[in-house]
C-alpha positions as a Markdown table, in Angstrom:
| # | Residue | x | y | z |
|---|---|---|---|---|
| 1 | Met | -0.1 | 0.4 | -0.1 |
| 2 | Glu | 3.1 | 2.5 | 0.4 |
| 3 | Asn | 3.8 | 2.5 | -2.7 |
| 4 | Glu | 0.4 | 3.2 | -4.1 |
| 5 | Asp | 1.1 | 6.5 | -1.9 |
| 6 | Arg | 4.5 | 7.5 | -3.6 |
| 7 | Pro | 4.2 | 9.9 | -5.9 |
| 8 | Arg | 4.8 | 9.0 | -9.6 |
| 9 | Thr | 7.5 | 10.2 | -11.8 |
| 10 | Thr | 6.9 | 11.0 | -15.4 |
| 11 | Ser | 8.6 | 7.6 | -16.5 |
| 12 | Asp | 6.0 | 5.8 | -13.8 |
| 13 | Arg | 2.6 | 7.7 | -14.9 |
| 14 | Arg | 0.6 | 5.1 | -17.2 |
| 15 | Ile | -1.3 | 6.4 | -20.1 |
| 16 | Ala | -4.1 | 5.2 | -22.0 |
| 17 | Leu | -4.1 | 6.5 | -25.3 |
| 18 | Leu | -8.0 | 6.6 | -26.9 |
| 19 | Ile | -7.9 | 7.2 | -30.9 |
| 20 | Asp | -11.7 | 8.0 | -32.4 |
| 21 | Ala | -9.7 | 6.7 | -35.8 |
| 22 | Asp | -12.6 | 8.0 | -38.2 |
| 23 | Asn | -11.5 | 11.4 | -36.8 |
| 24 | Val | -7.8 | 11.4 | -36.9 |
| 25 | Ser | -5.1 | 10.7 | -39.6 |
| 26 | His | -3.0 | 7.9 | -38.9 |
| 27 | Gly | 0.2 | 10.0 | -40.2 |
| 28 | Lys | 0.1 | 11.9 | -36.8 |
| 29 | Ile | 0.3 | 8.7 | -34.4 |
| 30 | Ala | 4.7 | 8.8 | -34.0 |
| 31 | Ala | 4.0 | 12.6 | -33.1 |
| 32 | Ile | 1.4 | 12.3 | -30.8 |
| 33 | Leu | 3.4 | 9.4 | -28.9 |
| 34 | Ala | 6.5 | 11.8 | -28.9 |
| 35 | Glu | 4.5 | 14.1 | -27.2 |
| 36 | Leu | 2.4 | 12.1 | -24.4 |
| 37 | Ser | 6.4 | 10.9 | -23.4 |
| 38 | Lys | 6.3 | 14.2 | -22.0 |
| 39 | Tyr | 3.6 | 13.1 | -19.3 |
| 40 | Gly | 4.5 | 9.2 | -18.9 |
| 41 | Thr | 3.6 | 6.0 | -21.1 |
| 42 | Ala | 1.2 | 4.9 | -23.1 |
| 43 | Asn | 1.1 | 1.7 | -22.1 |
| 44 | Ile | -2.5 | 1.3 | -23.1 |
| 45 | Arg | -3.0 | 2.0 | -27.0 |
| 46 | Arg | -6.5 | 1.5 | -28.7 |
| 47 | Ala | -7.9 | 2.8 | -32.0 |
| 48 | Tyr | -11.7 | 2.4 | -32.5 |
| 49 | Gly | -13.4 | 2.0 | -36.5 |
| 50 | Asp | -14.7 | -0.3 | -38.7 |
| 51 | Trp | -11.8 | -2.0 | -39.5 |
| 52 | Ala | -13.6 | -3.1 | -42.7 |
| 53 | Ser | -14.2 | 0.0 | -43.9 |
| 54 | Ala | -11.8 | 1.0 | -46.9 |
| 55 | Asn | -11.4 | 4.7 | -45.3 |
| 56 | Leu | -9.1 | 2.9 | -42.5 |
| 57 | Arg | -7.2 | 0.9 | -44.8 |
| 58 | Ser | -3.9 | 2.9 | -44.4 |
| 59 | Trp | -4.1 | 2.4 | -40.4 |
| 60 | Lys | -2.5 | -1.0 | -40.6 |
| 61 | Asp | 1.0 | -0.4 | -41.0 |
| 62 | Lys | 1.1 | 2.1 | -37.5 |
| 63 | Leu | -1.7 | -0.4 | -35.9 |
| 64 | His | 1.0 | -3.1 | -36.1 |
| 65 | Asp | 4.1 | -0.1 | -35.6 |
| 66 | Phe | 3.1 | 1.0 | -32.9 |
| 67 | Ala | 1.7 | -1.7 | -31.2 |
| 68 | Ile | -2.3 | 0.0 | -31.1 |
| 69 | Arg | -4.8 | -2.3 | -30.5 |
| 70 | Pro | -8.1 | -1.8 | -32.8 |
| 71 | Ile | -11.1 | -2.0 | -31.8 |
| 72 | Gln | -13.5 | -3.3 | -34.2 |
| 73 | Gln | -17.0 | -1.5 | -33.8 |
| 74 | Phe | -20.1 | -1.6 | -36.8 |
| 75 | Ser | -22.0 | 0.8 | -38.1 |
| 76 | Tyr | -25.6 | -0.5 | -36.6 |
| 77 | Ser | -27.6 | 2.7 | -38.2 |
| 78 | Ala | -27.2 | 4.9 | -40.7 |
| 79 | Gly | -25.8 | 8.0 | -39.8 |
| 80 | Lys | -25.0 | 6.9 | -36.0 |
| 81 | Asn | -21.3 | 6.8 | -35.1 |
| 82 | Ala | -21.0 | 4.1 | -32.9 |
| 83 | Thr | -17.4 | 4.3 | -32.4 |
| 84 | Asp | -18.1 | 7.0 | -30.3 |
| 85 | Ile | -20.1 | 5.3 | -28.0 |
| 86 | Ala | -17.5 | 1.7 | -28.1 |
| 87 | Leu | -14.9 | 4.0 | -27.3 |
| 88 | Val | -17.1 | 6.0 | -24.0 |
| 89 | Ile | -17.4 | 2.5 | -22.7 |
| 90 | Asp | -14.0 | 1.7 | -22.7 |
| 91 | Ala | -12.7 | 5.1 | -21.0 |
| 92 | Met | -15.0 | 4.4 | -18.3 |
| 93 | Glu | -14.5 | 0.9 | -18.2 |
| 94 | Leu | -10.7 | 2.0 | -18.0 |
| 95 | Leu | -11.4 | 4.3 | -15.4 |
| 96 | Tyr | -12.0 | 1.7 | -12.9 |
| 97 | Thr | -10.5 | -1.5 | -13.8 |
| 98 | Gln | -7.4 | -0.9 | -15.3 |
| 99 | Lys | -6.8 | 2.4 | -13.5 |
| 100 | Pro | -4.6 | 4.7 | -15.3 |
| 101 | Asp | -2.7 | 7.7 | -14.3 |
| 102 | Ala | -4.2 | 9.6 | -17.6 |
| 103 | Phe | -6.2 | 9.7 | -20.4 |
| 104 | Cys | -5.3 | 11.1 | -23.8 |
| 105 | Leu | -8.4 | 11.4 | -26.1 |
| 106 | Ala | -6.7 | 12.1 | -29.6 |
| 107 | Ser | -10.6 | 12.6 | -31.8 |
| 108 | Ser | -12.2 | 16.0 | -32.9 |
| 109 | Asp | -15.6 | 15.2 | -32.0 |
| 110 | Ala | -17.1 | 17.7 | -29.5 |
| 111 | Asp | -19.6 | 14.6 | -27.8 |
| 112 | Phe | -16.6 | 13.8 | -26.0 |
| 113 | Thr | -16.3 | 16.2 | -24.0 |
| 114 | Pro | -18.8 | 14.9 | -21.0 |
| 115 | Leu | -16.6 | 12.1 | -21.0 |
| 116 | Val | -13.9 | 14.7 | -20.5 |
| 117 | Met | -15.1 | 16.0 | -17.7 |
| 118 | Gln | -15.7 | 12.8 | -15.9 |
| 119 | Leu | -12.3 | 11.7 | -16.1 |
| 120 | Lys | -11.2 | 14.7 | -14.7 |
| 121 | Ala | -13.4 | 15.0 | -12.4 |
| 122 | Asn | -12.7 | 11.6 | -11.5 |
| 123 | Gly | -8.9 | 12.9 | -10.7 |
| 124 | His | -7.3 | 12.3 | -14.1 |
| 125 | Asp | -6.0 | 14.5 | -16.6 |
| 126 | Val | -7.3 | 14.4 | -20.2 |
| 127 | Tyr | -4.5 | 15.3 | -23.2 |
| 128 | Gly | -6.5 | 15.8 | -26.4 |
| 129 | Phe | -5.5 | 16.2 | -29.7 |
| 130 | Gly | -7.5 | 17.3 | -32.6 |
| 131 | Glu | -7.5 | 19.0 | -35.8 |
| 132 | Arg | -8.4 | 23.1 | -35.9 |
| 133 | Lys | -12.2 | 22.2 | -36.5 |
| 134 | Thr | -12.7 | 20.8 | -33.1 |
| 135 | Pro | -14.9 | 22.7 | -31.1 |
| 136 | Ala | -13.8 | 24.7 | -28.0 |
| 137 | Pro | -15.9 | 23.1 | -25.6 |
| 138 | Phe | -13.8 | 20.4 | -26.1 |
| 139 | Val | -10.2 | 22.2 | -26.5 |
| 140 | Asn | -11.7 | 23.6 | -23.1 |
| 141 | Ala | -12.0 | 21.0 | -21.5 |
| 142 | Cys | -8.7 | 19.1 | -21.8 |
| 143 | Thr | -5.9 | 19.2 | -18.9 |
| 144 | Thr | -3.7 | 19.9 | -22.3 |
| 145 | Phe | -4.8 | 20.3 | -26.0 |
| 146 | Leu | -3.1 | 20.0 | -28.9 |
| 147 | Tyr | -3.8 | 20.4 | -32.7 |
| 148 | Leu | -2.9 | 17.9 | -35.1 |
| 149 | Asp | -1.3 | 20.5 | -37.7 |
| 150 | Ser | 1.1 | 22.0 | -34.8 |
| 151 | Leu | 2.5 | 18.4 | -35.1 |
| 152 | Asp | 3.3 | 18.7 | -38.9 |
| 153 | Ala | 6.5 | 20.0 | -39.2 |
| 154 | Ala | 7.7 | 16.9 | -37.1 |
| 155 | Glu | 5.9 | 15.0 | -39.7 |
| 156 | Gln | 7.9 | 16.3 | -43.1 |
| 157 | Pro | 10.7 | 14.0 | -44.2 |
| 158 | Thr | 14.0 | 15.1 | -43.6 |
| 159 | Ala | 16.9 | 15.8 | -45.6 |
| 160 | Pro | 20.6 | 14.7 | -44.4 |
| 161 | Val | 22.2 | 16.9 | -42.8 |
| 162 | Ala | 26.4 | 17.0 | -43.0 |
| 163 | Pro | 27.6 | 16.6 | -39.1 |
| 164 | Ser | 28.7 | 20.4 | -38.3 |
| 165 | Glu | 31.9 | 21.0 | -36.4 |
| 166 | Lys | 32.2 | 20.4 | -33.7 |
| 167 | Pro | 31.2 | 22.8 | -30.5 |
| 168 | Lys | 34.3 | 24.9 | -29.0 |
| 169 | Ala | 34.1 | 24.0 | -25.4 |
| 170 | Lys | 33.6 | 26.7 | -22.5 |
| 171 | Ala | 37.0 | 28.1 | -21.1 |
| 172 | Gly | 38.0 | 26.1 | -18.5 |
| 173 | Ser | 36.0 | 23.0 | -19.4 |
| 174 | Ser | 37.2 | 19.8 | -20.4 |
| 175 | Ala | 33.7 | 18.5 | -22.0 |
| 176 | Lys | 34.6 | 16.6 | -25.0 |
| 177 | Ser | 32.1 | 17.1 | -28.4 |
| 178 | Lys | 30.9 | 13.1 | -29.5 |
| 179 | Thr | 30.1 | 13.0 | -32.8 |
| 180 | Ser | 29.8 | 10.1 | -35.4 |
| 181 | Ala | 31.4 | 9.4 | -39.0 |
| 182 | Glu | 29.5 | 6.0 | -40.2 |
| 183 | Lys | 26.1 | 6.9 | -41.6 |
| 184 | Pro | 23.9 | 3.2 | -40.2 |
| 185 | Ala | 20.9 | 2.9 | -42.3 |
| 186 | Asp | 18.0 | 0.4 | -41.1 |
| 187 | Lys | 18.8 | -2.6 | -41.6 |
| 188 | Arg | 15.0 | -3.8 | -41.9 |
| 189 | Thr | 14.5 | -1.0 | -44.7 |
| 190 | Gly | 17.6 | -0.1 | -45.5 |
| 191 | Lys | 17.0 | 3.4 | -45.3 |
| 192 | Ser | 18.8 | 6.1 | -44.3 |
| 193 | Leu | 18.4 | 7.2 | -40.5 |
| 194 | Ser | 18.1 | 11.1 | -41.5 |
| 195 | Gln | 15.2 | 10.0 | -44.1 |
| 196 | Asp | 13.3 | 7.5 | -41.5 |
| 197 | Thr | 10.3 | 10.3 | -40.3 |
| 198 | Thr | 9.1 | 8.0 | -37.6 |
| 199 | Leu | 12.4 | 7.0 | -36.0 |
| 200 | Val | 13.4 | 11.3 | -36.5 |
| 201 | Thr | 10.1 | 12.0 | -34.8 |
| 202 | Ile | 10.5 | 9.6 | -32.1 |
| 203 | Leu | 14.5 | 10.6 | -31.4 |
| 204 | Arg | 13.2 | 14.8 | -31.4 |
| 205 | Gly | 9.9 | 14.0 | -29.3 |
| 206 | Ala | 12.3 | 12.4 | -26.5 |
| 207 | Val | 14.5 | 15.2 | -26.8 |
| 208 | Glu | 12.1 | 17.8 | -26.7 |
| 209 | Ala | 10.5 | 16.0 | -23.5 |
| 210 | Thr | 13.7 | 15.9 | -22.0 |
| 211 | Ala | 15.7 | 18.5 | -22.4 |
| 212 | Gln | 16.3 | 21.4 | -19.9 |
| 213 | Glu | 15.9 | 24.9 | -20.0 |
| 214 | Asp | 19.5 | 25.1 | -22.0 |
| 215 | Gly | 18.0 | 22.7 | -24.8 |
| 216 | Trp | 20.6 | 19.6 | -23.5 |
| 217 | Ala | 19.1 | 16.5 | -22.4 |
| 218 | Ala | 20.6 | 14.2 | -20.4 |
| 219 | Met | 21.1 | 10.7 | -22.9 |
| 220 | Ser | 19.8 | 8.3 | -20.6 |
| 221 | Ser | 16.6 | 9.9 | -20.1 |
| 222 | Ala | 16.2 | 10.6 | -23.6 |
| 223 | Gly | 17.2 | 6.8 | -24.5 |
| 224 | Ser | 14.2 | 6.0 | -21.6 |
| 225 | Ala | 11.8 | 8.5 | -23.0 |
| 226 | Ala | 12.1 | 7.3 | -26.8 |
| 227 | Lys | 11.3 | 3.7 | -25.7 |
| 228 | Arg | 8.1 | 4.8 | -23.7 |
| 229 | Gln | 7.0 | 5.9 | -27.4 |
| 230 | Ala | 7.8 | 2.5 | -29.0 |
| 231 | Pro | 10.0 | -0.1 | -28.4 |
| 232 | Ile | 12.9 | 0.7 | -30.3 |
| 233 | Asp | 16.4 | -1.4 | -30.4 |
| 234 | Pro | 19.4 | 0.5 | -31.5 |
| 235 | Arg | 20.7 | -2.9 | -32.9 |
| 236 | Asn | 17.7 | -2.9 | -35.8 |
| 237 | Tyr | 19.6 | 0.2 | -36.9 |
| 238 | Gly | 23.0 | -1.2 | -37.1 |
| 239 | Val | 24.2 | 0.5 | -33.8 |
| 240 | Lys | 24.5 | -0.8 | -30.6 |
| 241 | Asn | 23.2 | 2.1 | -28.6 |
| 242 | Phe | 21.2 | 5.3 | -27.7 |
| 243 | Pro | 24.1 | 7.6 | -28.3 |
| 244 | Ala | 25.3 | 5.6 | -31.2 |
| 245 | Leu | 21.6 | 6.2 | -32.5 |
| 246 | Phe | 21.0 | 9.4 | -32.0 |
| 247 | Ala | 24.5 | 10.7 | -33.6 |
| 248 | Ala | 24.2 | 7.9 | -36.4 |
| 249 | Thr | 21.1 | 10.0 | -37.7 |
| 250 | Gly | 22.9 | 13.7 | -38.2 |
| 251 | Leu | 20.4 | 15.3 | -36.4 |
| 252 | Phe | 21.5 | 16.2 | -33.0 |
| 253 | Glu | 24.7 | 17.3 | -31.3 |
| 254 | Ile | 26.3 | 14.9 | -28.6 |
| 255 | Val | 28.3 | 15.9 | -25.8 |
| 256 | Lys | 30.2 | 14.0 | -23.4 |
| 257 | Met | 31.5 | 15.1 | -20.4 |
| 258 | Glu | 34.7 | 14.8 | -18.2 |
| 259 | Ser | 32.1 | 13.0 | -16.1 |
| 260 | Gly | 31.1 | 10.3 | -18.3 |
| 261 | Gln | 27.6 | 11.7 | -18.5 |
| 262 | Ser | 26.7 | 12.4 | -21.9 |
| 263 | Tyr | 23.9 | 15.0 | -23.2 |
| 264 | Val | 22.0 | 15.3 | -26.8 |
| 265 | Ala | 20.3 | 18.5 | -28.5 |
| 266 | Asp | 18.5 | 19.2 | -31.7 |
| 267 | Lys | 20.5 | 20.9 | -33.8 |
| 268 | Arg | 17.6 | 22.5 | -35.1 |
| 269 | Asn | 17.2 | 23.9 | -31.4 |
| 270 | Lys | 19.3 | 27.4 | -32.4 |
| 271 | Asp | 18.4 | 28.8 | -28.6 |
| 272 | Arg | 20.7 | 25.5 | -27.0 |
| 273 | Thr | 23.5 | 26.6 | -25.4 |
| 274 | Pro | 27.1 | 25.7 | -26.6 |
| 275 | Gln | 27.0 | 23.7 | -24.0 |
| 276 | Pro | 25.3 | 21.8 | -21.4 |
| 277 | Ser | 25.2 | 23.9 | -18.3 |
| 278 | Arg | 25.7 | 21.3 | -15.8 |
């Protein structure tokens, strides 16, 4: 019982991700999971819809890639959305059985507003994702709501980035910059790692979720945040560990301090300091 009273850390928090597949693009899932890694681990992942419908055919690979459980819901009456009802029933069942620490609803449907209010009344945070057309009552009811078009930048293909010069160490600092000249590819696809938009989105989301005000994240924390999003094993990408995986993309600065602690920063972040302020 003592453990139940112990405050949960971010990595301990369990989030139930419930997706209205009729209202959310399959191309946003990697970015949604990257954003959720800031708040915990989405260890319950369900997507609702009529999976016999041609409209959801493009979802198939994403369900497999991110271990999302498809929940089949037939349309019993024309013009009625049975998917919404199935999602609400599951959310309430999870509330009292699995007892997650928080919920995430991915939808643009305002009909979920009473559900959000009920979950919050029971002491749970509710993170929402939806399109700009999402009605204000649903947006305002959520603990945090992010418009899906705000995630567009993370979803765009990334051009290869040439390794930059090693950052100069501050005076009196013995920090060393570590880069990798090798550019491994995904062993499963042969794709350059900097062109693997799913991987890049996950790694950038992990750094953003764990970075301090100086723009640098501890490598151990960033690696853990990446694993909260997807079951990534760096060996599948031709490298042995997360420091090598971040370096191999060419999209991150990596610095190893004299203490042996490594830090990572996104090269796109122009506001980062030249060196970690540790």
